[in-house]
Residue frames as qw, qx, qy, qz and C-alpha x, y, z in Angstrom:
[[0.056, -0.943, 0.320, -0.080, -33.33, 21.25, 32.12],
 [0.704, -0.408, 0.577, 0.077, -31.62, 18.06, 33.34],
 [0.817, 0.436, 0.345, 0.156, -31.72, 16.84, 29.58],
 [0.431, 0.881, -0.064, 0.183, -29.93, 19.91, 28.45],
 [0.387, -0.784, 0.482, -0.061, -27.22, 19.54, 31.04],
 [0.826, -0.080, 0.546, 0.118, -26.54, 16.00, 29.89],
 [0.719, 0.622, 0.210, 0.227, -26.36, 16.92, 26.38],
 [0.125, 0.939, -0.267, 0.175, -23.93, 19.78, 27.15],
 [0.621, -0.581, 0.525, 0.003, -21.82, 17.48, 29.41],
 [0.865, 0.203, 0.429, 0.163, -21.47, 14.96, 26.57],
 [0.517, 0.829, 0.042, 0.207, -20.44, 17.58, 24.22],
 [0.198, -0.873, 0.415, -0.161, -17.84, 18.94, 26.64],
 [0.749, -0.352, 0.558, 0.062, -16.49, 15.39, 27.11],
 [0.805, 0.466, 0.287, 0.229, -16.23, 14.76, 23.46],
 [0.281, 0.919, -0.180, 0.208, -14.40, 18.12, 22.90],
 [0.375, -0.786, 0.483, -0.092, -11.93, 17.38, 25.73],
 [0.860, -0.042, 0.493, 0.128, -11.29, 13.71, 24.52],
 [0.651, 0.705, 0.098, 0.265, -10.61, 15.07, 20.96],
 [0.027, 0.918, -0.346, 0.190, -8.03, 17.67, 22.55],
 [0.666, -0.513, 0.540, -0.041, -6.43, 14.87, 24.73],
 [0.884, 0.206, 0.392, 0.150, -6.26, 12.30, 21.91],
 [0.560, 0.792, -0.004, 0.245, -4.72, 14.75, 19.48],
 [0.161, -0.864, 0.451, -0.155, -2.24, 15.98, 22.07],
 [0.803, -0.299, 0.511, 0.064, -1.22, 12.24, 22.81],
 [0.824, 0.476, 0.253, 0.174, -0.56, 11.79, 19.11],
 [0.242, 0.917, -0.202, 0.245, 1.51, 14.85, 18.86],
 [0.516, -0.681, 0.512, -0.092, 3.54, 13.73, 21.97],
 [0.867, -0.016, 0.477, 0.145, 4.19, 10.14, 20.50],
 [0.651, 0.690, 0.095, 0.300, 5.29, 11.76, 17.15],
 [0.011, 0.906, -0.355, 0.230, 7.69, 14.13, 18.90],
 [0.688, -0.486, 0.537, -0.046, 9.13, 11.45, 21.09],
 [0.882, 0.292, 0.343, 0.138, 9.50, 9.20, 17.95],
 [0.512, 0.816, -0.047, 0.265, 11.12, 11.71, 16.01],
 [0.274, -0.840, 0.444, -0.150, 13.52, 12.70, 18.87],
 [0.827, -0.230, 0.507, 0.073, 14.48, 8.92, 19.05],
 [0.803, 0.462, 0.233, 0.295, 15.22, 8.67, 15.30],
 [0.228, 0.917, -0.213, 0.248, 17.19, 11.98, 15.39],
 [0.553, -0.693, 0.455, -0.085, 19.26, 10.47, 18.24],
 [0.877, 0.009, 0.456, 0.150, 19.89, 7.30, 16.33],
 [0.624, 0.736, 0.074, 0.252, 20.93, 9.32, 13.33],
 [0.038, 0.905, -0.372, 0.204, 23.51, 11.23, 15.27],
 [0.716, -0.447, 0.536, 0.018, 24.78, 8.04, 16.84],
 [0.838, 0.400, 0.307, 0.207, 25.16, 6.70, 13.28],
 [0.350, 0.903, -0.145, 0.202, 27.08, 9.96, 12.37],
 [0.378, -0.801, 0.456, -0.088, 29.43, 9.54, 15.25],
 [0.869, -0.114, 0.470, 0.104, 30.20, 5.92, 14.24],
 [0.704, 0.627, 0.190, 0.275, 30.70, 6.74, 10.59],
 [0.165, 0.936, -0.205, 0.233, 32.95, 9.72, 11.45],
 [0.584, -0.613, 0.532, 0.000, 35.04, 7.73, 13.90],
 [0.880, 0.184, 0.392, 0.195, 35.57, 5.12, 11.14],
 [0.541, 0.797, 0.096, 0.252, 36.61, 7.69, 8.66],
 [0.066, -0.928, 0.326, -0.165, 38.96, 9.59, 10.83],
 [0.547, -0.541, 0.637, 0.040, 40.79, 6.48, 11.98],
 [0.425, 0.450, -0.669, -0.412, 40.67, 4.80, 8.45],
 [0.525, -0.099, 0.785, -0.313, 38.73, 1.79, 9.70],
 [0.232, 0.079, -0.795, -0.554, 38.06, -0.72, 6.95],
 [0.693, -0.184, -0.297, -0.630, 34.58, -2.61, 6.74],
 [0.761, -0.062, -0.632, 0.131, 35.97, -5.75, 8.35],
 [0.351, 0.000, -0.564, 0.748, 37.38, -3.95, 11.29],
 [0.326, -0.287, -0.036, -0.900, 34.20, -1.81, 11.51],
 [0.744, -0.261, -0.477, -0.389, 32.22, -4.79, 12.42],
 [0.632, -0.170, -0.594, 0.468, 34.44, -5.80, 15.25],
 [0.068, 0.148, -0.250, 0.954, 34.36, -2.14, 16.45],
 [0.522, -0.300, -0.171, -0.780, 30.54, -2.12, 16.46],
 [0.788, -0.282, -0.547, -0.027, 30.37, -5.45, 18.34],
 [0.490, -0.138, -0.519, 0.687, 32.61, -4.04, 21.07],
 [0.130, -0.210, 0.020, -0.969, 30.69, -0.82, 21.03],
 [0.632, -0.326, -0.489, -0.505, 27.53, -2.67, 21.47],
 [0.691, -0.286, -0.581, 0.321, 28.84, -4.56, 24.60],
 [0.343, -0.040, -0.351, 0.870, 30.06, -1.32, 26.16],
 [0.281, -0.216, -0.108, -0.929, 26.92, 0.85, 25.42],
 [0.662, -0.339, -0.558, -0.368, 24.76, -1.82, 26.68],
 [0.587, -0.274, -0.546, 0.531, 26.66, -2.04, 29.97],
 [0.173, 0.003, -0.158, 0.972, 26.62, 1.75, 30.20],
 [0.304, -0.007, -0.092, -0.948, 23.16, 2.63, 28.95],
 [0.614, 0.139, 0.641, -0.439, 21.08, -0.55, 29.01],
 [0.589, 0.335, 0.719, 0.153, 18.97, -2.02, 26.09],
 [0.420, 0.864, 0.159, -0.229, 18.63, -0.58, 22.58],
 [0.149, 0.822, -0.497, -0.234, 22.27, -0.77, 21.46],
 [0.874, 0.015, 0.469, 0.125, 22.48, -4.42, 20.03],
 [0.448, -0.224, 0.584, 0.639, 24.93, -5.01, 17.21],
 [0.279, 0.472, 0.712, 0.439, 22.10, -4.97, 14.64],
 [0.053, -0.913, -0.380, 0.137, 20.61, -1.74, 16.02],
 [0.281, -0.716, 0.240, 0.592, 23.93, 0.10, 15.82],
 [0.398, -0.017, 0.688, 0.607, 24.42, -1.12, 12.29],
 [0.155, 0.726, 0.621, 0.253, 20.98, 0.16, 11.33],
 [0.251, -0.886, -0.108, 0.375, 21.97, 3.51, 13.01],
 [0.405, -0.407, 0.499, 0.649, 24.98, 3.61, 10.92],
 [0.281, 0.348, 0.737, 0.507, 23.03, 2.76, 7.78],
 [0.077, 0.863, 0.487, -0.113, 20.50, 5.35, 8.65],
 [0.153, -0.802, 0.158, 0.555, 23.13, 8.18, 8.56],
 [0.349, -0.257, 0.673, 0.599, 24.57, 6.78, 5.50],
 [0.209, 0.473, 0.800, 0.304, 21.25, 6.45, 3.70],
 [0.018, 0.906, 0.373, 0.200, 19.70, 9.86, 4.76],
 [0.470, 0.275, -0.130, 0.828, 22.08, 12.62, 4.61],
 [0.201, -0.270, 0.196, -0.921, 19.54, 14.84, 6.25],
 [0.058, -0.231, -0.924, 0.299, 17.34, 13.42, 8.96],
 [0.323, 0.356, 0.234, -0.845, 14.74, 16.23, 8.52],
 [0.456, 0.181, -0.522, -0.698, 13.59, 14.67, 5.35],
 [0.209, -0.130, -0.965, 0.090, 12.28, 11.62, 7.27],
 [0.461, -0.543, -0.349, -0.608, 8.50, 11.68, 8.08],
 [0.179, -0.414, 0.583, -0.676, 7.83, 12.05, 11.72],
 [0.829, -0.048, 0.026, -0.556, 5.10, 9.43, 11.35],
 [0.831, 0.209, -0.516, 0.002, 7.62, 6.58, 10.88],
 [0.774, -0.605, 0.173, -0.078, 8.63, 4.53, 13.78],
 [0.164, -0.659, 0.717, 0.161, 12.24, 3.19, 14.28],
 [0.615, 0.037, 0.788, 0.019, 10.81, -0.26, 13.16],
 [0.595, 0.761, 0.214, -0.145, 9.51, 1.32, 9.95],
 [0.164, 0.888, -0.398, -0.161, 12.88, 2.74, 9.21],
 [0.402, -0.471, 0.779, 0.094, 14.71, -0.31, 9.86],
 [0.677, 0.394, 0.621, -0.008, 12.50, -2.21, 7.39],
 [0.443, 0.879, 0.050, -0.167, 13.06, 0.48, 4.90],
 [0.183, -0.759, 0.598, 0.182, 16.86, 0.33, 5.31],
 [0.663, -0.071, 0.734, 0.127, 16.66, -3.21, 3.79],
 [0.646, 0.678, 0.345, 0.073, 15.60, -1.94, 0.44],
 [0.569, -0.241, 0.288, 0.732, 18.68, -0.98, -1.54],
 [0.251, 0.503, 0.518, 0.645, 16.89, 0.58, -4.56],
 [0.079, -0.131, -0.249, 0.956, 16.62, 4.36, -3.60],
 [0.327, -0.091, -0.310, -0.888, 13.47, 4.89, -5.64],
 [0.599, -0.294, -0.704, -0.244, 11.68, 1.84, -4.30],
 [0.413, -0.279, -0.617, 0.609, 12.59, 2.80, -0.77],
 [0.065, 0.044, 0.036, -0.996, 11.37, 6.37, -1.31],
 [0.500, -0.215, -0.515, -0.662, 8.00, 4.99, -2.54],
 [0.592, -0.426, -0.683, 0.050, 7.34, 2.85, 0.62],
 [0.286, -0.181, -0.413, 0.845, 8.55, 5.61, 2.81],
 [0.249, -0.069, -0.114, -0.959, 6.05, 8.06, 1.23],
 [0.549, -0.296, -0.606, -0.494, 3.18, 5.36, 1.12],
 [0.494, -0.244, -0.728, 0.408, 3.81, 4.47, 4.84],
 [0.063, -0.194, -0.304, 0.931, 3.28, 8.16, 5.71],
 [0.364, -0.041, -0.359, -0.859, 0.39, 8.82, 3.30],
 [0.684, -0.244, -0.561, -0.398, -1.66, 5.67, 4.20],
 [0.461, -0.579, 0.440, -0.509, -0.55, 5.58, 7.79],
 [0.859, 0.057, -0.496, -0.110, 0.64, 1.97, 7.69],
 [0.764, -0.588, 0.258, -0.056, 1.64, -0.05, 10.69],
 [0.136, -0.602, 0.755, 0.224, 4.91, -1.77, 10.72],
 [0.550, 0.128, 0.825, 0.013, 3.16, -5.11, 9.96],
 [0.586, 0.726, 0.312, -0.180, 1.24, -3.45, 7.06],
 [0.236, 0.839, -0.425, -0.244, 4.49, -1.98, 5.56],
 [0.350, -0.361, 0.859, 0.092, 6.20, -5.25, 5.93],
 [0.622, 0.357, 0.689, -0.103, 3.32, -7.01, 4.12],
 [0.504, 0.827, 0.052, -0.242, 3.36, -4.47, 1.22],
 [0.011, 0.695, -0.687, -0.211, 7.07, -4.89, 0.73],
 [0.388, -0.145, 0.910, 0.039, 6.80, -8.72, 0.75],
 [0.580, 0.556, 0.575, -0.156, 3.77, -8.52, -1.69],
 [0.420, 0.040, 0.454, 0.785, 5.98, -6.50, -4.15],
 [0.215, 0.820, 0.473, -0.240, 3.35, -3.63, -4.21],
 [0.071, -0.731, 0.240, 0.635, 5.80, -1.35, -5.88],
 [0.110, -0.175, 0.788, 0.580, 6.57, -3.54, -8.80],
 [0.202, 0.517, 0.832, -0.003, 2.76, -4.47, -9.11],
 [0.168, 0.843, 0.281, -0.427, 1.70, -0.96, -9.39],
 [0.019, -0.586, 0.489, 0.646, 4.28, -0.01, -11.95],
 [0.111, 0.026, 0.909, 0.401, 3.51, -3.15, -14.11],
 [0.187, 0.609, 0.760, -0.127, -0.28, -2.38, -13.78],
 [0.055, 0.767, 0.151, -0.621, 0.02, 1.20, -14.99],
 [0.708, 0.688, 0.155, -0.020, 0.77, 0.39, -18.50],
 [0.575, 0.646, -0.249, 0.435, 3.88, 2.36, -19.70],
 [0.708, -0.637, 0.017, 0.306, 6.58, 2.01, -17.13],
 [0.577, 0.602, -0.101, 0.542, 9.45, 4.52, -17.65],
 [0.483, 0.021, -0.432, 0.762, 12.02, 6.37, -15.57],
 [0.200, -0.366, 0.024, -0.909, 9.71, 9.39, -15.19],
 [0.727, -0.427, -0.340, -0.416, 6.98, 7.11, -13.56],
 [0.747, -0.178, -0.518, 0.376, 9.51, 5.43, -11.35],
 [0.259, 0.170, -0.298, 0.903, 10.67, 8.87, -10.16],
 [0.423, -0.400, -0.158, -0.797, 7.16, 10.06, -9.81],
 [0.809, -0.355, -0.452, -0.122, 6.28, 7.14, -7.45],
 [0.645, -0.014, -0.408, 0.646, 9.40, 7.81, -5.44],
 [0.081, 0.215, -0.163, 0.959, 8.47, 11.41, -4.87],
 [0.465, -0.209, -0.092, -0.855, 4.65, 11.12, -4.37],
 [0.407, 0.031, 0.873, -0.269, 3.86, 7.42, -3.58],
 [0.268, 0.379, 0.851, 0.247, 0.82, 6.00, -5.25],
 [0.101, 0.134, -0.087, -0.982, -0.86, 8.53, -7.35],
 [0.278, 0.506, 0.791, -0.204, -4.66, 8.88, -7.95],
 [0.102, 0.366, -0.168, -0.909, -5.11, 11.01, -11.09],
 [0.522, 0.142, -0.551, -0.635, -7.04, 8.50, -13.06],
 [0.893, -0.183, 0.095, -0.400, -9.31, 5.49, -12.37],
 [0.910, 0.242, -0.321, 0.100, -6.69, 3.10, -13.64],
 [0.163, 0.632, -0.562, 0.509, -4.22, 4.34, -10.88],
 [0.660, -0.355, 0.425, -0.507, -6.09, 2.25, -8.35],
 [0.946, 0.209, -0.142, -0.203, -5.62, -0.99, -10.38],
 [0.328, -0.588, 0.736, 0.064, -3.10, -3.64, -9.31],
 [0.903, 0.294, -0.233, -0.211, -2.14, -6.75, -11.44],
 [0.463, -0.408, -0.765, -0.184, -2.15, -9.21, -9.69],
 [0.491, -0.620, 0.207, -0.576, -4.01, -8.62, -6.51],
 [0.419, 0.198, -0.850, 0.251, -2.54, -10.84, -3.74],
 [0.709, -0.468, -0.078, -0.522, -4.80, -12.62, -1.19],
 [0.497, 0.249, -0.770, 0.312, -2.18, -14.48, 0.69],
 [0.228, -0.249, 0.509, -0.792, -3.97, -13.51, 3.81],
 [0.795, -0.079, -0.097, -0.594, -6.86, -15.88, 3.11],
 [0.431, -0.397, 0.803, -0.107, -4.59, -18.93, 3.66],
 [0.828, 0.390, 0.185, -0.357, -5.98, -20.63, 0.49],
 [0.620, -0.197, 0.619, 0.441, -3.74, -23.22, -1.25],
 [0.057, 0.423, -0.425, -0.799, -2.96, -22.04, -4.79],
 [0.179, 0.032, -0.861, -0.474, -4.53, -24.86, -6.73],
 [0.104, 0.268, 0.881, -0.376, -7.59, -25.32, -4.49],
 [0.093, -0.476, -0.611, -0.626, -11.02, -24.91, -6.13],
 [0.029, -0.347, -0.549, 0.760, -13.22, -22.48, -4.34],
 [0.130, 0.745, 0.616, 0.219, -16.79, -21.05, -5.02],
 [0.159, 0.542, 0.077, 0.822, -17.21, -17.44, -5.53],
 [0.532, -0.725, -0.215, -0.380, -19.52, -17.21, -2.53],
 [0.861, -0.418, -0.139, 0.253, -16.83, -18.67, -0.30],
 [0.538, 0.198, -0.021, 0.819, -14.14, -16.49, -1.68],
 [0.131, -0.678, -0.114, -0.714, -16.44, -13.40, -0.90],
 [0.754, -0.621, -0.201, -0.073, -17.06, -14.76, 2.68],
 [0.792, -0.217, -0.082, 0.565, -13.30, -15.03, 3.33],
 [0.315, 0.443, 0.079, 0.836, -12.54, -11.66, 1.89],
 [0.355, -0.724, -0.191, -0.560, -15.22, -10.12, 4.18],
 [0.838, -0.510, -0.158, 0.110, -13.89, -12.03, 7.17],
 [0.649, -0.207, 0.065, 0.729, -10.40, -10.61, 6.44],
 [0.259, 0.884, 0.346, 0.175, -11.81, -7.16, 5.38],
 [0.295, -0.892, 0.207, 0.274, -8.99, -5.16, 7.02],
 [0.509, -0.291, 0.628, 0.511, -6.36, -7.07, 5.05],
 [0.453, 0.585, 0.607, 0.291, -8.53, -6.74, 1.94],
 [0.099, 0.982, 0.158, -0.005, -8.74, -2.96, 2.22],
 [0.422, -0.701, 0.392, 0.420, -4.90, -2.81, 2.65],
 [0.554, 0.065, 0.680, 0.476, -4.48, -4.68, -0.52],
 [0.369, 0.782, 0.462, 0.196, -6.99, -2.47, -2.39],
 [0.473, 0.296, -0.008, 0.829, -5.11, 0.61, -1.39],
 [0.127, -0.170, -0.330, 0.920, -5.47, 4.09, 0.18],
 [0.327, 0.077, 0.006, -0.942, -8.90, 5.76, 0.73],
 [0.438, -0.141, -0.800, -0.384, -11.03, 2.51, 0.44],
 [0.371, -0.129, 0.596, -0.700, -14.06, 2.07, 2.63],
 [0.038, -0.151, -0.973, -0.168, -16.29, -0.98, 2.60],
 [0.497, -0.086, -0.040, -0.862, -19.99, -0.27, 1.87],
 [0.745, -0.021, 0.510, -0.429, -21.27, -3.89, 1.71],
 [0.094, -0.134, 0.922, 0.352, -21.51, -7.22, -0.10],
 [0.068, 0.421, 0.880, 0.210, -24.33, -8.63, -2.37],
 [0.096, 0.401, 0.220, -0.884, -25.70, -5.05, -2.80],
 [0.363, 0.500, 0.786, 0.002, -29.10, -5.19, -4.43],
 [0.153, 0.332, -0.173, -0.915, -30.21, -3.18, -7.41],
 [0.478, 0.429, 0.747, -0.174, -33.50, -3.55, -9.34],
 [0.127, 0.297, -0.456, -0.829, -34.17, -3.09, -12.89],
 [0.603, -0.020, -0.481, -0.636, -37.67, -3.70, -14.39],
 [0.832, -0.318, 0.124, -0.439, -38.71, -5.63, -11.26],
 [0.919, 0.112, -0.299, 0.231, -35.64, -7.97, -11.59],
 [0.530, -0.816, 0.231, 0.029, -33.09, -7.98, -8.73],
 [0.769, 0.404, -0.330, 0.370, -29.34, -8.24, -9.36],
 [0.673, -0.726, 0.059, 0.127, -26.63, -8.18, -6.78],
 [0.391, 0.773, -0.425, 0.262, -23.10, -6.66, -6.86],
 [0.802, -0.044, -0.488, 0.341, -20.48, -8.90, -5.07],
 [0.568, -0.447, -0.331, 0.607, -18.80, -6.15, -3.28],
 [0.206, 0.860, 0.193, 0.425, -19.14, -2.43, -3.21],
 [0.564, -0.355, -0.207, 0.716, -16.52, 0.06, -1.81],
 [0.143, 0.977, 0.125, 0.096, -16.17, 3.90, -1.71],
 [0.669, 0.018, -0.085, 0.738, -12.85, 5.67, -2.30],
 [0.208, -0.863, -0.289, 0.358, -12.41, 8.75, -0.51],
 [0.311, -0.467, 0.340, 0.754, -9.54, 10.08, -2.68],
 [0.045, 0.141, 0.643, 0.751, -11.24, 9.56, -6.09],
 [0.385, 0.225, 0.357, -0.820, -14.66, 10.22, -4.49],
 [0.661, 0.167, -0.428, -0.593, -16.53, 7.47, -6.31],
 [0.901, -0.092, 0.288, -0.310, -18.15, 4.01, -5.80],
 [0.126, 0.442, -0.870, -0.181, -15.90, 0.87, -6.63],
 [0.897, 0.036, 0.134, -0.420, -18.00, -2.13, -7.72],
 [0.012, -0.485, 0.872, 0.075, -16.16, -5.45, -7.53],
 [0.924, 0.056, 0.000, -0.377, -17.27, -8.73, -9.00],
 [0.371, -0.495, 0.786, 0.000, -15.37, -11.92, -8.04],
 [0.830, 0.393, -0.280, -0.281, -14.88, -14.61, -10.67],
 [0.668, -0.458, 0.586, 0.029, -13.23, -17.85, -9.64],
 [0.805, 0.303, 0.452, 0.239, -12.85, -18.81, -13.34],
 [0.394, 0.044, 0.333, 0.856, -11.22, -17.09, -16.45],
 [0.194, 0.466, 0.107, -0.857, -12.54, -13.70, -17.54],
 [0.364, 0.434, 0.804, 0.180, -15.71, -14.22, -19.89],
 [0.061, 0.364, 0.416, 0.831, -17.34, -12.05, -22.38],
 [0.359, -0.697, -0.523, -0.334, -20.51, -11.73, -20.27],
 [0.547, -0.402, -0.374, 0.631, -18.44, -10.51, -17.28],
 [0.242, 0.012, 0.152, 0.958, -17.79, -7.17, -18.94],
 [0.250, -0.410, -0.478, -0.735, -21.40, -6.43, -19.86],
 [0.567, -0.600, -0.564, 0.028, -22.75, -7.45, -16.48],
 [0.453, -0.469, -0.258, 0.713, -20.54, -5.08, -14.49],
 [0.095, 0.135, 0.236, 0.958, -21.08, -2.21, -17.08],
 [0.352, -0.580, -0.580, -0.451, -24.81, -2.56, -16.37],
 [0.574, -0.573, -0.465, 0.356, -24.13, -2.25, -12.67],
 [0.398, -0.138, 0.034, 0.907, -22.05, 0.83, -13.31],
 [0.084, -0.367, -0.438, -0.816, -24.78, 2.45, -15.35],
 [0.484, -0.645, -0.580, -0.116, -27.26, 1.84, -12.48],
 [0.543, -0.518, -0.277, 0.600, -25.00, 3.30, -9.80],
 [0.249, 0.104, 0.229, 0.935, -24.33, 6.35, -12.11],
 [0.251, -0.446, -0.480, -0.713, -27.99, 7.03, -12.58],
 [0.612, -0.562, -0.467, -0.301, -29.55, 5.84, -9.36],
 [0.755, -0.459, -0.295, 0.365, -27.02, 5.90, -6.47],
 [0.545, 0.093, -0.092, 0.828, -24.46, 8.54, -7.22],
 [0.127, -0.851, -0.318, 0.399, -24.84, 12.03, -5.39],
 [0.369, 0.927, 0.014, 0.073, -23.93, 15.22, -7.29],
 [0.142, -0.860, 0.489, 0.038, -20.49, 15.25, -5.60],
 [0.807, -0.155, 0.556, 0.124, -19.67, 11.65, -6.53],
 [0.208, 0.564, -0.588, -0.542, -17.59, 11.00, -9.63],
 [0.823, 0.160, -0.344, -0.422, -18.38, 8.15, -12.03],
 [0.797, -0.411, 0.418, -0.145, -18.19, 4.69, -10.48],
 [0.209, 0.615, -0.747, -0.138, -15.39, 2.28, -11.23],
 [0.963, -0.048, 0.061, -0.259, -15.86, -1.53, -11.88],
 [0.049, 0.582, -0.810, -0.046, -13.17, -4.19, -11.26],
 [0.963, -0.001, -0.157, -0.218, -13.57, -7.80, -12.16],
 [0.278, -0.579, 0.759, -0.109, -11.26, -9.96, -10.04],
 [0.909, 0.241, -0.156, -0.301, -10.76, -13.08, -11.96],
 [0.802, -0.401, 0.410, 0.167, -8.61, -16.26, -11.43],
 [0.609, 0.041, 0.517, 0.600, -7.31, -16.07, -15.08],
 [0.253, 0.843, 0.104, -0.462, -7.08, -13.25, -17.65],
 [0.672, 0.241, 0.398, 0.576, -6.05, -13.38, -21.28],
 [0.167, -0.515, 0.014, 0.841, -4.72, -9.96, -22.05],
 [0.004, -0.003, -0.648, -0.762, -5.81, -10.00, -25.75],
 [0.228, -0.497, -0.804, -0.234, -9.27, -11.30, -24.98],
 [0.238, -0.650, -0.464, 0.553, -9.69, -8.79, -22.04],
 [0.080, -0.289, 0.154, 0.941, -9.06, -5.87, -24.49],
 [0.238, -0.235, -0.697, -0.634, -12.00, -7.05, -26.64],
 [0.338, -0.538, -0.758, 0.148, -14.23, -7.89, -23.55],
 [0.300, -0.630, -0.352, 0.624, -13.57, -4.55, -21.74],
 [0.199, -0.144, 0.258, 0.935, -13.12, -2.18, -24.67],
 [0.145, -0.409, -0.588, -0.682, -15.86, 0.24, -25.91],
 [0.342, -0.695, -0.619, 0.130, -17.56, 0.85, -22.68],
 [0.005, -0.807, -0.044, -0.588, -18.23, 4.40, -21.59],
 [0.677, -0.710, 0.127, -0.146, -17.75, 3.38, -17.92],
 [0.104, 0.697, -0.688, 0.176, -14.47, 2.57, -16.30],
 [0.976, -0.102, 0.091, -0.172, -14.33, -1.36, -16.33],
 [0.119, 0.677, -0.725, 0.046, -11.18, -3.07, -15.42],
 [0.977, -0.109, -0.154, -0.096, -10.21, -6.77, -14.96],
 [0.044, 0.701, -0.686, 0.191, -7.27, -8.09, -12.88],
 [0.761, -0.027, -0.649, 0.012, -6.00, -11.45, -11.84],
 [0.551, -0.665, 0.354, -0.359, -5.73, -12.57, -8.16],
 [0.659, 0.246, -0.701, 0.120, -3.50, -14.93, -6.57],
 [0.748, -0.630, -0.136, -0.157, -3.40, -16.71, -3.11],
 [0.807, -0.286, -0.007, 0.516, 0.38, -16.78, -2.72],
 [0.174, -0.835, 0.190, 0.487, 2.96, -13.86, -2.48],
 [0.715, 0.693, -0.088, 0.032, 4.51, -13.28, -6.00],
 [0.802, -0.132, 0.065, 0.578, 8.15, -14.11, -6.57],
 [0.035, -0.932, 0.016, 0.361, 9.74, -10.71, -6.05],
 [0.359, -0.374, 0.589, 0.620, 12.82, -11.62, -8.25],
 [0.376, 0.425, 0.725, 0.391, 10.34, -12.48, -11.31],
 [0.043, 0.919, 0.363, -0.149, 8.46, -9.22, -10.66],
 [0.227, -0.804, 0.226, 0.500, 11.66, -7.21, -10.62],
 [0.399, -0.094, 0.712, 0.570, 13.01, -9.01, -13.77],
 [0.266, 0.639, 0.678, 0.247, 9.70, -8.36, -15.53],
 [0.086, -0.935, -0.164, 0.302, 9.86, -4.67, -14.54],
 [0.330, -0.588, 0.468, 0.572, 13.41, -4.33, -15.86],
 [0.436, 0.120, 0.741, 0.497, 12.53, -5.96, -19.10],
 [0.201, 0.816, 0.536, 0.076, 9.56, -3.68, -19.74],
 [0.082, -0.921, 0.080, 0.373, 11.70, -0.53, -18.95],
 [0.409, -0.310, 0.630, 0.583, 14.58, -1.91, -21.18],
 [0.395, 0.414, 0.731, 0.372, 12.11, -2.45, -24.05],
 [0.114, 0.898, 0.424, 0.032, 10.89, 1.10, -23.71],
 [0.427, -0.703, 0.128, 0.554, 14.20, 2.76, -23.33],
 [0.436, 0.821, -0.165, -0.329, 15.48, 4.89, -26.38],
 [0.159, -0.575, 0.778, 0.198, 18.64, 2.88, -26.42],
 [0.465, 0.070, 0.883, -0.006, 16.71, -0.33, -27.00],
 [0.541, 0.686, 0.409, -0.263, 14.36, 1.12, -29.52],
 [0.288, 0.853, -0.332, -0.282, 17.21, 2.64, -31.60],
 [0.362, -0.396, 0.832, 0.139, 19.07, -0.68, -31.40]]
C-alpha cells in the first residue's frame, strides 16, 4: 500500500511540475513580448516626432541623447542612447511588431538589427525561433557566417533559395540540406596551423559537445563516439554517431586531419551499409555519412564520393571564424554567375 502511495505521489509531483514549468515559460514569453511591443511603440513615437517636426538625422541624434537623459531621470534604467536608437530602428525595420516571434528577447532583436540585409536578417530571426537559440548562440552563428555557409554548401544558389531561407530558415528536405562547407570549430581554441591527431580532435569535440551540436545544426543528438560494429568477427569503429530528429536518421561522422583520400569514401560507405541493415529501426530513414577533413579537392571528391547508393558527403573544417567579407563576396559571385543577365552576356 505504501509503495502505491509513493508512486502516485511522484506521478502527481511530476504532473504539477510540468504544469508550473510550462506556465512559467508562457509568462516569460508574455512579459518578453510585452516589453518588445513597448519598445516598438516608443520607437514609433520617436520617428513620428522626427517626421512631424522635420528633424534631420544629425539633429535626431542630439534629440535622442537629450531624450535618453530625461527618460533615465524620470523612469530609471533601460533608456540609454543606444537602446533608444535600437527602439527607433526596431520600428523602422519591422512595420508590424506582430510579425516578430514571441520567443526572441530584446538582446536577440538588437543583434538582428545589426544585419542590414533583409533576407539574411529574416533567416537568423527564423532560425533563432526554430532552434531556440540563446543570445550567445545567435551571436556565434552570425559571427561564423552560417547564412553564407549554408547557401554556398547547397550547390545552386539563386534568388529563389535566398528567399526560401529567409521565409523558413534552414530547410531539411534532403540529406544534403544538413551539410555545411566549411564547418567552423573556433570553439576548440586550436591554432589554425597546429598539427593535431584525429583522436585528440575527437576528444576536444566531445569536450565541447554543446558547441559542436550547435555547429551541426537543428535536431542533432549525440549517440556516442567510437561506436563499434562487427563484420565477420572483425571490429570497426565509427568516430562519432549522431541522430537527427528532423530527418529521422543516424548521422555517422568520420574525422580526418589530412586531405580527403580515396579510401575514406569506401570506409564510411561500409559503415552506412552496416547501420542500414543492422541498426536502423523500421521508422528510421537511411543513415547519412559525413567525412570532416582538413582539406578537400572538389574534383577528387566527386570521384571519391560518386556512385555510392548511400548518402556520403565530405566537408572541410576550420579552427578559425571565416572572413565574413570573403564569404559574402563569394556568394555574390556565385549568384552573379548564375543570373540570366550574366549568362546572356
